[in-house]
Steps between C-alpha positions, in 0.01 A plus 500: 500500500372707789440801277313280253265386778447857616407606148222240501336637815163662426513832682163656588377798306554831676269798463591788730201686359267242662626586849590864435251640759639272771856595405413870518358460851789286625760738357305790650517337844877454466548859382300636794724313746826591323411867473405510867828339605719716275339845525247480788246721318169621634210259508332697224784413258465131579128530434572650158727204419231253604244688292737489202537123535121457511458726196756305299334171600161639393646609164640152441164348596321724253749401228435134581124546472532676164736234367293196600295500181820493296639215712193284444549530123863376503608161357488215750870491597524880539164505680622272779820702542301821545193356673664244732863609552753369753433135430120549505508618862362849439198594291432823316124531460224749572433356845858545622522853357169602660624367834809719463288808429285441809806433717675814380190713557458366853872546570486864390199567720656307787822704495303825480265406785791391721728791422471645850626165629799502265595847620459391861730201442786734414811298413292182462280653230728357230456151644123537507481633142728223374288238675185642342655480153628147564163384631335627183772328296431168671124507455536618138730205432250276676223619267711455185635152571369173356740279693415401857856557621506850350160576655645390834809719457283801421284419800804490729658820367174687552414341834839544666496868409156536661616318816770763550268790415252383765755574772700777333422764766634293793331736745193308615460154648200418284706590192766246595228248577341559160830445320580180689152355458494590131842340452425177687158436348619616159789254514258216574281607207802508270600152613147376429514653151834346407390163638194523277727574204707191589188282501388643165845413361476149650166446327583653161878527472448864403516841666405716203137610520433484126674163463287357779190612313630335181560176691125456547461467121746209498442317829189390686538525878297212639621558858604867527514505881859628524433768240183613677677519836777703339250743344322530835825592675576759232157653563566505875836673455348770282188530718730613782643778283154633411383464865216260427344317795598282678853610410447861603612497863806713424308782331333681796819516708719600204253765383486640854873488575667591171548870404164632378664692218613171346234250611270581211782444252610179674152350498430608142812367328473165680142461377593594142788254485308226679192514278710534183691182589183319607329575169812399309520163676131410512392640163811409301646186661205295624176631344405138429488439875262789568232261628745407776656834594197726444311366808811563714530857376126554544522376858789739573299783340189433709697469825698818426192706417303391805784509753649826370168686493372377837821538700568846354177627658631456856836669438568829678825565314472629143813317391370166623163582345667553163698180550186289545339695218797387287423140596143547378618659174738210445192280523312712247791473255528124562134479397614598153797261513267212581300584186800425277696682232188669360502723808861620451399847366266558795769382742757740358251787515425416864867468597587827326233720657508340846877530544487869411216550749700314764804725458273805518328376815831453679611842382211635709604279792854637479371859480280456809746308714837626377774334296506195726125528576524458874138620513283272292220425745152578370439789750791687339278544191215659694402832343755468222254675267534815713875485554607395148201494260711388203634194683152404616349542154775302328487222761122484459525457123765229539300311764184515288704372206626209710143432606398472135250786495349559152671766287838405647768279348454261792147426383619427145775274635267298722233479233757363256629217719150416627365480145781269387458280806123475443552406136759244613242315709603642839163648592540409868832683518349814344221495759759474779692786342191722484420435866861570597487825300198613700682425825813677376301810411413539868864505610589769245192700596609479863823687423313762296257558788789555740660754266182701438274451801730496803670791664881505478705422810780727385427796275866548404627301203772565246391550141585219258810543288490578130607143420215361705250725327628391159469132592147550628395696191626217279344226712161672516515570126561129434207415727257742338610525136544127446164450668335725243720410200647152561523401132865608434648298785266206431618496138863498606431223752317298232826485303695382804397135508785281635614247239 
Protein backbone atom coordinates (compact mmCIF):
# COMPACT_ATOMS: atom_id res chain seq x y z
CA UNK A 1 0.00 0.00 0.00
CA UNK A 2 2.80 2.39 0.90
CA UNK A 3 4.68 1.63 -2.31
CA UNK A 4 1.50 2.20 -4.31
CA UNK A 5 1.14 5.67 -2.77
CA UNK A 6 4.78 6.47 -3.47
CA UNK A 7 4.36 5.50 -7.11
CA UNK A 8 1.59 8.09 -7.42
CA UNK A 9 3.78 10.96 -6.22
CA UNK A 10 4.56 13.43 -9.01
CA UNK A 11 8.29 13.99 -8.78
CA UNK A 12 9.60 17.25 -10.26
CA UNK A 13 11.48 17.19 -13.52
CA UNK A 14 15.24 17.35 -13.14
CA UNK A 15 17.55 18.99 -15.66
CA UNK A 16 21.16 19.12 -14.51
CA UNK A 17 21.96 20.92 -17.75
CA UNK A 18 19.86 23.91 -16.58
CA UNK A 19 22.09 24.45 -13.54
CA UNK A 20 25.33 23.11 -15.02
CA UNK A 21 27.24 26.45 -14.68
CA UNK A 22 26.31 26.71 -11.00
CA UNK A 23 27.31 23.08 -10.43
CA UNK A 24 30.67 23.68 -12.12
CA UNK A 25 31.39 26.65 -9.85
CA UNK A 26 30.25 24.88 -6.67
CA UNK A 27 32.28 21.76 -7.49
CA UNK A 28 35.24 24.00 -8.33
CA UNK A 29 35.01 25.63 -4.89
CA UNK A 30 34.97 22.21 -3.21
CA UNK A 31 37.91 20.98 -5.29
CA UNK A 32 39.97 24.07 -4.42
CA UNK A 33 39.44 23.44 -0.69
CA UNK A 34 40.07 19.68 -0.90
CA UNK A 35 43.23 20.08 -2.95
CA UNK A 36 44.54 22.69 -0.52
CA UNK A 37 43.87 20.45 2.48
CA UNK A 38 45.34 17.30 0.90
CA UNK A 39 48.39 18.59 -0.98
CA UNK A 40 48.92 22.22 0.18
CA UNK A 41 49.95 23.40 -3.30
CA UNK A 42 51.11 26.85 -4.26
CA UNK A 43 48.53 29.58 -4.64
CA UNK A 44 49.12 29.57 -8.39
CA UNK A 45 47.82 25.98 -8.63
CA UNK A 46 44.65 26.91 -6.76
CA UNK A 47 44.19 29.81 -9.16
CA UNK A 48 44.42 27.42 -12.10
CA UNK A 49 41.71 25.24 -10.54
CA UNK A 50 39.45 28.25 -10.04
CA UNK A 51 40.08 29.35 -13.62
CA UNK A 52 39.21 25.84 -14.83
CA UNK A 53 35.91 25.94 -12.93
CA UNK A 54 35.05 29.32 -14.48
CA UNK A 55 35.98 28.06 -17.95
CA UNK A 56 33.78 24.98 -17.59
CA UNK A 57 30.90 27.13 -16.32
CA UNK A 58 31.33 29.47 -19.31
CA UNK A 59 31.31 26.50 -21.70
CA UNK A 60 28.07 25.21 -20.18
CA UNK A 61 26.57 28.72 -20.42
CA UNK A 62 27.49 28.92 -24.08
CA UNK A 63 25.92 25.50 -24.69
CA UNK A 64 22.76 26.69 -22.95
CA UNK A 65 22.58 29.81 -25.12
CA UNK A 66 23.02 27.78 -28.31
CA UNK A 67 20.40 25.25 -27.24
CA UNK A 68 17.69 27.74 -26.26
CA UNK A 69 16.25 27.98 -29.77
CA UNK A 70 15.87 24.20 -29.84
CA UNK A 71 14.20 24.20 -26.42
CA UNK A 72 11.59 26.75 -27.48
CA UNK A 73 10.57 24.47 -30.36
CA UNK A 74 9.92 21.40 -28.15
CA UNK A 75 6.42 19.99 -27.48
CA UNK A 76 4.69 21.50 -24.46
CA UNK A 77 5.46 18.75 -21.91
CA UNK A 78 9.13 18.48 -22.94
CA UNK A 79 9.38 22.28 -23.12
CA UNK A 80 8.46 22.72 -19.45
CA UNK A 81 10.91 20.01 -18.38
CA UNK A 82 13.76 21.75 -20.19
CA UNK A 83 12.66 25.35 -19.71
CA UNK A 84 11.36 25.22 -16.12
CA UNK A 85 13.03 22.25 -14.41
CA UNK A 86 13.09 21.36 -10.70
CA UNK A 87 9.38 21.84 -10.18
CA UNK A 88 9.34 25.14 -12.12
CA UNK A 89 11.76 26.76 -9.66
CA UNK A 90 14.57 27.43 -12.14
CA UNK A 91 14.27 28.99 -15.58
CA UNK A 92 16.49 28.47 -18.59
CA UNK A 93 16.12 31.53 -20.80
CA UNK A 94 18.31 34.12 -22.49
CA UNK A 95 18.14 36.48 -19.51
CA UNK A 96 19.49 33.93 -17.03
CA UNK A 97 22.25 32.80 -19.41
CA UNK A 98 23.33 36.40 -20.10
CA UNK A 99 23.48 37.03 -16.34
CA UNK A 100 25.78 34.01 -16.01
CA UNK A 101 28.08 35.32 -18.76
CA UNK A 102 28.38 38.73 -17.09
CA UNK A 103 28.95 37.16 -13.67
CA UNK A 104 31.65 34.85 -15.00
CA UNK A 105 33.40 37.69 -16.82
CA UNK A 106 33.39 39.86 -13.71
CA UNK A 107 34.57 36.93 -11.57
CA UNK A 108 37.51 36.27 -13.89
CA UNK A 109 38.52 39.92 -13.83
CA UNK A 110 38.00 40.09 -10.08
CA UNK A 111 40.29 37.13 -9.38
CA UNK A 112 42.95 38.53 -11.71
CA UNK A 113 42.81 42.02 -10.19
CA UNK A 114 43.00 40.64 -6.65
CA UNK A 115 45.70 38.08 -7.31
CA UNK A 116 48.27 39.94 -5.21
CA UNK A 117 45.83 39.69 -2.31
CA UNK A 118 45.39 35.94 -2.78
CA UNK A 119 49.15 35.47 -2.70
CA UNK A 120 49.41 37.65 0.39
CA UNK A 121 46.74 35.56 2.15
CA UNK A 122 48.97 32.49 1.93
CA UNK A 123 47.21 29.50 3.48
CA UNK A 124 43.87 31.33 3.41
CA UNK A 125 43.99 31.83 -0.35
CA UNK A 126 42.00 28.63 -0.88
CA UNK A 127 39.25 29.94 1.39
CA UNK A 128 39.11 33.24 -0.48
CA UNK A 129 39.01 31.58 -3.92
CA UNK A 130 36.30 29.16 -2.78
CA UNK A 131 34.24 32.03 -1.39
CA UNK A 132 34.55 33.91 -4.67
CA UNK A 133 33.31 30.88 -6.62
CA UNK A 134 30.46 30.31 -4.16
CA UNK A 135 29.42 33.96 -4.27
CA UNK A 136 29.21 33.78 -8.05
CA UNK A 137 27.25 30.53 -7.73
CA UNK A 138 24.71 32.18 -5.43
CA UNK A 139 24.11 35.23 -7.58
CA UNK A 140 23.93 33.08 -10.74
CA UNK A 141 21.28 30.94 -9.06
CA UNK A 142 19.52 34.12 -7.99
CA UNK A 143 19.39 35.32 -11.61
CA UNK A 144 18.12 31.98 -12.95
CA UNK A 145 15.35 31.38 -10.41
CA UNK A 146 11.64 32.03 -10.92
CA UNK A 147 10.62 31.03 -7.40
CA UNK A 148 10.90 33.57 -4.60
CA UNK A 149 12.34 31.02 -2.17
CA UNK A 150 15.02 30.01 -4.68
CA UNK A 151 15.84 33.67 -5.33
CA UNK A 152 16.23 34.11 -1.58
CA UNK A 153 18.50 31.06 -1.30
CA UNK A 154 20.70 32.37 -4.11
CA UNK A 155 20.76 35.76 -2.43
CA UNK A 156 21.90 34.24 0.86
CA UNK A 157 24.58 32.00 -0.67
CA UNK A 158 26.06 34.97 -2.51
CA UNK A 159 25.70 37.45 0.34
CA UNK A 160 27.16 35.27 3.09
CA UNK A 161 30.21 34.63 0.94
CA UNK A 162 30.67 38.38 0.46
CA UNK A 163 30.30 39.03 4.21
CA UNK A 164 33.27 36.75 4.88
CA UNK A 165 35.32 38.16 2.00
CA UNK A 166 34.87 41.69 3.38
CA UNK A 167 36.89 40.75 6.46
CA UNK A 168 39.11 38.01 5.02
CA UNK A 169 42.40 39.81 5.76
CA UNK A 170 41.74 40.20 9.51
CA UNK A 171 44.58 42.70 9.75
CA UNK A 172 42.82 46.06 9.95
CA UNK A 173 40.12 47.37 12.26
CA UNK A 174 38.17 48.98 9.44
CA UNK A 175 38.15 45.63 7.62
CA UNK A 176 36.51 43.94 10.61
CA UNK A 177 34.12 46.85 10.90
CA UNK A 178 33.20 46.55 7.22
CA UNK A 179 32.48 42.83 7.56
CA UNK A 180 30.33 43.26 10.67
CA UNK A 181 28.37 46.19 9.24
CA UNK A 182 27.85 44.38 5.94
CA UNK A 183 26.65 41.27 7.78
CA UNK A 184 24.26 43.05 10.15
CA UNK A 185 22.67 45.33 7.57
CA UNK A 186 22.65 42.56 4.98
CA UNK A 187 20.81 40.27 7.39
CA UNK A 188 18.15 42.92 7.93
CA UNK A 189 17.77 43.34 4.16
CA UNK A 190 17.41 39.58 3.73
CA UNK A 191 14.75 39.49 6.43
CA UNK A 192 12.88 42.30 4.67
CA UNK A 193 13.04 40.39 1.38
CA UNK A 194 11.72 37.12 2.81
CA UNK A 195 8.97 38.98 4.67
CA UNK A 196 7.96 40.54 1.37
CA UNK A 197 7.87 37.07 -0.20
CA UNK A 198 5.63 35.91 2.67
CA UNK A 199 3.20 38.77 2.04
CA UNK A 200 3.15 38.02 -1.70
CA UNK A 201 2.30 34.40 -0.84
CA UNK A 202 -0.41 35.57 1.58
CA UNK A 203 -1.99 37.67 -1.16
CA UNK A 204 -1.71 35.20 -4.05
CA UNK A 205 -1.05 31.75 -2.59
CA UNK A 206 1.88 31.49 -5.00
CA UNK A 207 5.65 31.94 -4.91
CA UNK A 208 6.42 31.18 -8.54
CA UNK A 209 7.03 34.37 -10.51
CA UNK A 210 5.43 33.15 -13.74
CA UNK A 211 2.42 31.67 -11.93
CA UNK A 212 1.84 34.98 -10.17
CA UNK A 213 1.77 36.69 -13.55
CA UNK A 214 -0.73 34.12 -14.83
CA UNK A 215 -2.94 34.73 -11.80
CA UNK A 216 -3.69 38.26 -13.03
CA UNK A 217 -5.42 36.78 -16.09
CA UNK A 218 -7.78 34.82 -13.83
CA UNK A 219 -8.34 37.04 -10.80
CA UNK A 220 -9.10 40.73 -10.37
CA UNK A 221 -7.44 42.22 -7.27
CA UNK A 222 -9.86 44.85 -6.03
CA UNK A 223 -7.85 45.50 -2.84
CA UNK A 224 -4.24 44.48 -3.54
CA UNK A 225 -2.79 46.21 -0.46
CA UNK A 226 -1.04 43.12 0.94
CA UNK A 227 0.40 42.26 -2.48
CA UNK A 228 1.66 45.81 -3.00
CA UNK A 229 3.29 45.89 0.44
CA UNK A 230 4.95 42.56 -0.31
CA UNK A 231 6.29 43.82 -3.66
CA UNK A 232 7.54 46.99 -1.95
CA UNK A 233 9.46 44.94 0.62
CA UNK A 234 10.97 42.81 -2.15
CA UNK A 235 12.15 46.00 -3.84
CA UNK A 236 13.66 47.25 -0.57
CA UNK A 237 15.53 43.99 -0.01
CA UNK A 238 17.03 44.07 -3.49
CA UNK A 239 17.69 47.83 -3.35
CA UNK A 240 20.05 47.12 -0.46
CA UNK A 241 22.02 44.64 -2.56
CA UNK A 242 22.46 47.13 -5.42
CA UNK A 243 23.30 49.95 -2.93
CA UNK A 244 20.44 52.23 -3.93
CA UNK A 245 19.62 55.14 -1.63
CA UNK A 246 18.39 55.30 1.08
CA UNK A 247 19.55 51.71 1.61
CA UNK A 248 23.18 52.44 0.80
CA UNK A 249 24.63 53.23 4.23
CA UNK A 250 26.72 50.05 4.25
CA UNK A 251 28.45 50.72 0.92
CA UNK A 252 30.97 53.49 1.80
CA UNK A 253 32.30 51.72 4.89
CA UNK A 254 32.44 48.31 3.19
CA UNK A 255 34.12 49.72 0.09
CA UNK A 256 36.68 51.46 2.29
CA UNK A 257 37.35 48.59 4.70
CA UNK A 258 37.21 45.47 2.52
CA UNK A 259 40.33 44.35 0.57
CA UNK A 260 40.66 46.59 -2.49
CA UNK A 261 41.62 43.67 -4.68
CA UNK A 262 38.18 42.15 -4.12
CA UNK A 263 35.92 45.17 -3.53
CA UNK A 264 35.31 45.72 -7.23
CA UNK A 265 34.27 42.09 -7.65
CA UNK A 266 32.09 42.19 -4.52
CA UNK A 267 30.23 45.31 -5.61
CA UNK A 268 29.84 44.11 -9.19
CA UNK A 269 28.39 40.64 -8.58
CA UNK A 270 25.93 41.97 -6.00
CA UNK A 271 24.64 44.51 -8.52
CA UNK A 272 24.33 41.91 -11.28
CA UNK A 273 22.39 39.48 -9.09
CA UNK A 274 20.26 42.21 -7.54
CA UNK A 275 19.17 43.80 -10.80
CA UNK A 276 18.61 40.40 -12.46
CA UNK A 277 16.26 39.38 -9.63
CA UNK A 278 14.56 42.79 -9.59
CA UNK A 279 13.81 42.62 -13.32
CA UNK A 280 12.60 39.03 -12.97
CA UNK A 281 10.17 39.94 -10.19
CA UNK A 282 8.88 43.28 -11.49
CA UNK A 283 8.81 42.48 -15.21
CA UNK A 284 7.66 38.86 -14.98
CA UNK A 285 5.55 38.58 -11.80
CA UNK A 286 3.72 41.88 -11.44
CA UNK A 287 3.92 43.87 -14.71
CA UNK A 288 0.19 44.58 -14.34
CA UNK A 289 0.98 46.56 -11.17
CA UNK A 290 3.57 48.77 -12.87
CA UNK A 291 1.49 51.88 -12.20
CA UNK A 292 1.96 51.15 -8.49
CA UNK A 293 5.59 50.04 -8.29
CA UNK A 294 7.06 52.25 -11.03
CA UNK A 295 6.69 55.48 -8.96
CA UNK A 296 8.47 53.78 -6.04
CA UNK A 297 11.35 52.67 -8.24
CA UNK A 298 11.50 56.11 -9.87
CA UNK A 299 11.70 57.74 -6.44
CA UNK A 300 14.56 55.43 -5.42
CA UNK A 301 16.31 56.21 -8.71
CA UNK A 302 16.03 59.98 -8.27
CA UNK A 303 17.20 59.86 -4.64
CA UNK A 304 20.12 57.57 -5.51
CA UNK A 305 21.31 59.72 -8.41
CA UNK A 306 21.15 62.98 -6.50
CA UNK A 307 22.54 61.74 -3.18
CA UNK A 308 25.26 59.60 -4.76
CA UNK A 309 26.51 62.33 -7.10
CA UNK A 310 26.43 65.16 -4.55
CA UNK A 311 27.94 63.31 -1.59
CA UNK A 312 30.69 61.79 -3.76
CA UNK A 313 32.00 65.29 -4.51
CA UNK A 314 33.06 65.91 -0.90
CA UNK A 315 34.85 62.56 -0.45
CA UNK A 316 38.62 62.62 0.02
CA UNK A 317 38.98 58.85 -0.16
CA UNK A 318 38.83 57.26 -3.62
CA UNK A 319 37.17 54.12 -2.31
CA UNK A 320 34.36 56.08 -0.67
CA UNK A 321 34.10 58.21 -3.80
CA UNK A 322 33.59 55.08 -5.90
CA UNK A 323 31.09 53.80 -3.34
CA UNK A 324 28.88 56.90 -3.66
CA UNK A 325 29.44 56.80 -7.40
CA UNK A 326 28.02 53.26 -7.26
CA UNK A 327 24.94 54.63 -5.48
CA UNK A 328 24.46 57.11 -8.33
CA UNK A 329 24.90 54.40 -10.97
CA UNK A 330 22.34 52.24 -9.16
CA UNK A 331 19.98 55.19 -9.60
CA UNK A 332 20.76 55.45 -13.31
CA UNK A 333 20.01 51.75 -13.78
CA UNK A 334 16.81 52.05 -11.72
CA UNK A 335 15.75 54.75 -14.17
CA UNK A 336 15.55 52.00 -16.77
CA UNK A 337 13.78 49.64 -14.35
CA UNK A 338 11.11 52.25 -13.71
CA UNK A 339 10.47 52.41 -17.47
CA UNK A 340 9.37 48.76 -17.53
CA UNK A 341 10.34 45.63 -19.43
CA UNK A 342 10.96 47.56 -22.67
CA UNK A 343 14.15 48.89 -21.06
CA UNK A 344 15.56 45.43 -20.21
CA UNK A 345 18.13 45.43 -23.07
CA UNK A 346 19.43 48.87 -22.06
CA UNK A 347 19.58 47.78 -18.41
CA UNK A 348 21.62 44.68 -19.24
CA UNK A 349 23.98 46.74 -21.40
CA UNK A 350 24.44 49.23 -18.54
CA UNK A 351 24.99 46.52 -15.92
CA UNK A 352 27.49 44.70 -18.14
CA UNK A 353 29.73 47.65 -18.99
CA UNK A 354 29.52 49.36 -15.59
CA UNK A 355 30.46 46.27 -13.58
CA UNK A 356 33.52 45.70 -15.76
CA UNK A 357 34.51 49.36 -15.31
CA UNK A 358 34.03 49.02 -11.56
CA UNK A 359 36.35 46.03 -11.32
CA UNK A 360 38.92 47.89 -13.42
CA UNK A 361 38.70 51.00 -11.25
CA UNK A 362 39.36 49.02 -8.09
CA UNK A 363 42.24 47.26 -9.81
CA UNK A 364 43.86 50.70 -10.03
CA UNK A 365 43.02 51.36 -6.37
CA UNK A 366 44.68 48.08 -5.39
CA UNK A 367 47.74 48.88 -7.54
CA UNK A 368 48.16 52.32 -5.95
CA UNK A 369 47.51 51.34 -2.35
CA UNK A 370 48.67 47.73 -2.22
CA UNK A 371 46.77 44.46 -1.92
CA UNK A 372 44.79 45.70 1.07
CA UNK A 373 44.82 49.32 -0.20
CA UNK A 374 45.83 50.96 3.05
CA UNK A 375 46.50 54.10 0.98
CA UNK A 376 43.34 55.12 -0.82
CA UNK A 377 43.17 58.81 0.09
CA UNK A 378 42.95 61.16 -2.89
CA UNK A 379 46.44 62.72 -2.30
CA UNK A 380 47.97 59.27 -2.92
CA UNK A 381 46.96 59.68 -6.58
CA UNK A 382 48.75 62.99 -7.00
CA UNK A 383 51.10 62.87 -9.98
CA UNK A 384 50.13 59.31 -10.86
CA UNK A 385 50.57 60.21 -14.54
CA UNK A 386 54.29 60.74 -13.89
CA UNK A 387 54.86 57.75 -11.63
CA UNK A 388 52.75 55.18 -13.53
CA UNK A 389 51.42 56.61 -16.82
CA UNK A 390 49.58 53.41 -17.75
CA UNK A 391 47.61 53.33 -14.50
CA UNK A 392 46.69 56.99 -14.85
CA UNK A 393 45.61 56.60 -18.48
CA UNK A 394 43.53 53.49 -17.79
CA UNK A 395 41.90 55.06 -14.71
CA UNK A 396 41.10 58.17 -16.76
CA UNK A 397 39.36 56.14 -19.47
CA UNK A 398 37.36 54.20 -16.88
CA UNK A 399 36.31 57.34 -15.00
CA UNK A 400 35.25 59.06 -18.23
CA UNK A 401 33.27 55.94 -19.11
CA UNK A 402 31.53 56.05 -15.74
CA UNK A 403 30.81 59.72 -16.32
CA UNK A 404 29.09 58.86 -19.60
CA UNK A 405 31.36 60.82 -21.90
CA UNK A 406 30.44 60.41 -25.61
CA UNK A 407 32.34 57.70 -27.51
CA UNK A 408 32.46 55.54 -24.39
CA UNK A 409 30.22 52.61 -23.49
CA UNK A 410 29.02 54.58 -20.46
CA UNK A 411 27.44 57.15 -22.78
CA UNK A 412 25.64 54.43 -24.76
CA UNK A 413 24.41 52.83 -21.52
CA UNK A 414 23.05 56.07 -20.09
CA UNK A 415 21.53 57.12 -23.38
CA UNK A 416 19.71 53.78 -23.59
CA UNK A 417 18.08 53.91 -20.16
CA UNK A 418 17.30 57.63 -20.48
CA UNK A 419 15.64 57.10 -23.86
CA UNK A 420 13.48 54.25 -22.55
CA UNK A 421 12.51 56.25 -19.47
CA UNK A 422 11.57 59.27 -21.61
CA UNK A 423 9.44 57.11 -23.89
CA UNK A 424 7.84 55.57 -20.80
CA UNK A 425 6.55 58.96 -19.65
CA UNK A 426 9.23 59.62 -17.02
CA UNK A 427 10.48 62.90 -18.44
CA UNK A 428 11.04 64.40 -14.99
CA UNK A 429 13.24 61.47 -13.97
CA UNK A 430 15.36 61.83 -17.12
CA UNK A 431 15.88 65.52 -16.37
CA UNK A 432 17.01 64.64 -12.82
CA UNK A 433 19.32 62.01 -14.27
CA UNK A 434 20.89 64.48 -16.70
CA UNK A 435 21.52 67.00 -13.93
CA UNK A 436 23.01 64.27 -11.72
CA UNK A 437 25.25 63.21 -14.61
CA UNK A 438 26.62 66.74 -14.88
CA UNK A 439 27.36 66.79 -11.15
CA UNK A 440 28.96 63.33 -11.33
CA UNK A 441 31.22 64.43 -14.17
CA UNK A 442 32.80 66.96 -11.80
CA UNK A 443 33.74 64.31 -9.23
CA UNK A 444 35.40 62.12 -11.87
CA UNK A 445 37.19 65.14 -13.32
CA UNK A 446 38.46 65.97 -9.84
CA UNK A 447 40.34 62.66 -9.65
CA UNK A 448 41.76 63.13 -13.15
CA UNK A 449 43.02 66.61 -12.23
CA UNK A 450 44.79 65.22 -9.17
CA UNK A 451 46.49 62.52 -11.25
CA UNK A 452 47.70 64.86 -14.01
CA UNK A 453 48.04 68.33 -12.50
CA UNK A 454 49.41 67.80 -8.99
CA UNK A 455 52.92 66.92 -7.99
CA UNK A 456 53.39 63.49 -6.39
CA UNK A 457 54.07 63.26 -2.67
CA UNK A 458 56.12 60.11 -3.13
CA UNK A 459 57.93 59.46 -6.39
CA UNK A 460 58.51 55.77 -5.61
CA UNK A 461 55.77 53.35 -6.60
CA UNK A 462 55.81 49.70 -7.59
CA UNK A 463 54.82 48.88 -11.15
CA UNK A 464 51.45 47.14 -11.59
CA UNK A 465 51.50 43.38 -11.97
CA UNK A 466 50.85 41.62 -15.26
CA UNK A 467 47.42 40.53 -14.03
CA UNK A 468 46.50 44.11 -13.21
CA UNK A 469 47.61 45.29 -16.63
CA UNK A 470 45.53 42.59 -18.31
CA UNK A 471 42.44 43.55 -16.32
CA UNK A 472 42.89 47.22 -17.16
CA UNK A 473 43.43 46.50 -20.86
CA UNK A 474 40.19 44.51 -20.94
CA UNK A 475 38.22 47.09 -18.94
CA UNK A 476 39.41 50.00 -21.07
CA UNK A 477 38.72 48.01 -24.24
CA UNK A 478 35.14 47.40 -23.06
CA UNK A 479 34.80 51.11 -22.31
CA UNK A 480 36.11 52.28 -25.68
CA UNK A 481 35.16 49.53 -28.14
CA UNK A 482 31.59 49.14 -26.94
CA UNK A 483 31.28 52.91 -27.00
CA UNK A 484 32.20 52.95 -30.68
CA UNK A 485 30.57 49.63 -31.68
CA UNK A 486 27.78 48.87 -29.17
CA UNK A 487 25.56 46.95 -31.60
CA UNK A 488 26.81 43.38 -30.82
CA UNK A 489 26.18 43.61 -27.09
CA UNK A 490 22.91 45.50 -27.61
CA UNK A 491 21.71 42.73 -29.91
CA UNK A 492 22.56 40.07 -27.35
CA UNK A 493 20.84 42.08 -24.62
CA UNK A 494 17.75 42.51 -26.84
CA UNK A 495 17.33 38.72 -26.81
CA UNK A 496 17.61 38.57 -23.02
CA UNK A 497 14.14 39.75 -22.05
CA UNK A 498 12.99 38.07 -18.79
CA UNK A 499 9.86 35.97 -19.36
